[in-house]
C-alpha positions as CSV (number, residue, x, y, z in Angstrom):
1,M,0.2,0.0,0.1
2,S,1.2,3.4,-1.0
3,Q,2.0,6.2,1.6
4,L,-0.8,8.5,-0.4
5,S,-2.9,5.3,0.3
6,R,-2.4,5.1,4.0
7,R,-2.9,8.9,4.4
8,L,-6.4,8.7,2.8
9,S,-7.3,5.6,4.6
10,S,-6.0,7.2,7.9
11,G,-7.6,10.5,6.8
12,L,-11.1,8.8,6.2
13,I,-11.1,6.8,9.5
14,V,-10.2,9.9,11.4
15,L,-13.4,12.0,9.4
16,A,-15.6,8.7,10.1
17,A,-14.8,8.9,13.8
18,S,-15.2,12.3,14.2
19,L,-18.6,12.1,12.5
20,V,-19.8,9.3,14.5
21,L,-18.5,11.5,17.7
22,T,-20.7,14.6,16.3
23,I,-23.8,12.7,15.2
24,S,-24.1,10.3,18.3
25,P,-25.7,12.9,20.6
26,L,-28.6,13.4,18.0
27,L,-29.0,9.7,17.9
28,A,-29.7,9.3,21.6
29,K,-32.9,11.4,20.4
30,G,-35.5,12.4,22.9
31,T,-36.0,13.8,26.4
32,L,-38.2,12.4,29.0
33,D,-39.7,15.2,31.3
34,V,-41.8,13.7,34.5
35,L,-44.2,16.4,35.3
36,E,-45.8,14.8,38.1
37,K,-45.0,11.2,40.0
38,F,-47.4,9.5,42.2
39,V,-46.2,6.8,44.5
40,Q,-47.5,4.1,46.7
41,P,-45.4,1.5,48.6
42,G,-43.8,-0.7,45.6
43,L,-46.1,1.1,42.9
44,E,-45.3,4.5,40.6
45,L,-47.4,6.2,38.3
46,D,-45.8,9.0,36.1
47,V,-47.4,11.8,34.3
48,A,-44.7,13.0,31.6
49,T,-43.8,14.5,28.2
50,Y,-41.3,12.9,25.7
51,S,-39.7,15.4,23.2
52,N,-38.3,13.7,20.2
53,P,-36.4,15.9,17.7
54,E,-37.2,14.9,14.3
55,K,-36.2,16.4,10.7
56,D,-37.8,19.9,10.8
57,H,-39.3,20.0,14.2
58,V,-39.5,18.6,17.6
59,R,-42.2,15.8,18.4
60,I,-43.8,16.1,21.9
61,I,-45.9,13.3,22.9
62,G,-47.8,12.7,26.6
63,L,-46.9,9.6,28.5
64,I,-48.4,7.7,31.3
65,G,-45.9,5.4,33.1
66,L,-46.5,2.6,35.6
67,A,-43.6,1.0,37.7
68,A,-43.3,-1.5,40.2
69,G,-39.9,-1.7,41.4
70,A,-37.7,-2.3,38.1
71,V,-40.7,-3.5,36.1
72,R,-41.7,-0.9,33.9
73,N,-44.8,-0.2,31.1
74,S,-45.7,3.1,29.4
75,F,-48.4,4.5,27.4
76,A,-47.6,7.2,24.6
77,F,-50.3,9.7,23.4
78,N,-50.5,12.1,20.8
79,A,-52.7,15.4,21.5
80,D,-55.8,13.8,20.4
81,E,-55.3,10.8,22.3
82,W,-54.5,12.9,25.3
83,A,-57.8,14.7,25.0
84,T,-59.5,11.1,25.2
85,L,-57.3,10.1,28.4
86,T,-58.2,13.4,30.2
87,G,-61.7,12.8,29.2
88,L,-61.7,9.1,30.8
89,A,-60.1,10.5,33.7
90,D,-62.8,13.2,34.1
91,K,-65.5,10.6,33.7
92,A,-63.8,8.3,36.5
93,A,-63.3,11.1,38.9
94,K,-67.1,11.7,38.7
95,A,-68.1,8.4,39.0
96,Q,-66.3,7.6,42.4
97,S,-68.1,4.9,44.0
98,P,-68.6,5.1,47.8
99,N,-68.7,1.2,48.3
100,G,-65.3,0.8,46.4
101,K,-67.0,-1.0,43.7
102,W,-64.9,-0.9,40.3
103,T,-66.8,0.4,37.2
104,V,-64.7,0.5,33.9
105,V,-65.3,3.8,32.6
106,G,-63.4,3.3,29.2
107,E,-60.3,1.9,27.5
108,M,-57.7,2.9,24.7
109,T,-55.2,1.1,22.6
110,E,-51.9,2.7,21.9
111,T,-51.1,3.9,18.1
112,G,-47.8,4.2,16.2
113,T,-45.7,1.6,18.1
114,A,-44.5,-1.7,17.5
115,D,-45.2,-2.8,21.3
116,V,-49.3,-1.7,21.3
117,S,-50.1,-1.0,25.0
118,H,-53.7,-1.4,26.1
119,I,-55.0,0.9,29.2
120,V,-58.3,0.1,31.2
121,V,-59.5,3.1,33.2
122,A,-61.9,2.3,35.7
123,A,-63.6,4.3,38.8
124,G,-64.2,3.3,42.2
125,A,-62.2,4.3,45.3
126,G,-60.1,6.3,43.2
127,I,-59.0,5.9,39.5
128,R,-57.3,2.6,38.4
129,F,-55.3,2.3,35.5
130,A,-54.7,-1.0,34.3
131,L,-51.7,-1.2,31.6
132,N,-50.6,-4.1,29.4
133,S,-48.5,-4.9,26.4
134,P,-47.7,-7.9,24.4
135,K,-44.0,-7.1,24.9
136,G,-44.2,-5.3,28.7
137,A,-45.7,-5.9,31.8
138,S,-49.1,-5.8,32.8
139,L,-49.4,-3.1,35.8
140,T,-51.8,-1.5,37.6
141,Y,-52.1,1.7,39.6
142,V,-54.7,3.4,41.4
143,V,-54.7,7.2,41.8
144,A,-56.2,7.5,45.4
145,K,-59.5,9.7,45.7
146,G,-57.1,12.8,47.4
147,D,-54.8,12.5,44.6
148,I,-57.1,12.8,41.9
149,G,-57.0,16.8,41.7
150,R,-53.5,16.8,41.5
151,F,-53.7,14.1,38.8
152,Q,-56.2,16.1,36.8
153,Q,-54.0,19.0,36.9
154,A,-50.8,16.9,35.7
155,L,-52.9,16.1,32.7
156,G,-53.7,19.4,32.0
157,R,-50.0,20.5,32.3
158,V,-49.2,17.7,29.6
159,K,-52.1,18.8,27.3
160,A,-50.7,22.5,27.4
161,V,-47.7,21.0,26.2
162,I,-48.2,18.8,23.7
163,T,-51.0,21.1,22.2
164,M,-48.4,24.0,21.7
165,R,-47.0,22.4,18.4
């Protein structure tokens, strides 16, 4: 191999390495912003947004995340779907049962993902979210009656963020 070929090869390797280092932060993509966290012993529900930089803009979606220790699952919502979720939460808040009997007020199936989650919202002694997906864990979280107002405010904060776009 000639000296010129070695220099060109070395130069290309250095150029490729510098491009990888420059582009790698872009490949990391989005940012998760947890706006409100609800915690019970061994369980957690997060109300969050996820910002994903795309070609000409930043796409922001709403998320409901459930966790039981290290086991996690989430459901992503676009603005229209977030309005549906908010409507279900409002309906569940109004349908609280004094005897604690659970009544399903609605359900949703995630769109735009390979791991399609399903969420069922029920009213009873709080608002119950049951989340499952083919690839993830099935988790359930009950927003306590005393936390419903804070939960609804968190949903409103996400709505304000994802409908700005």
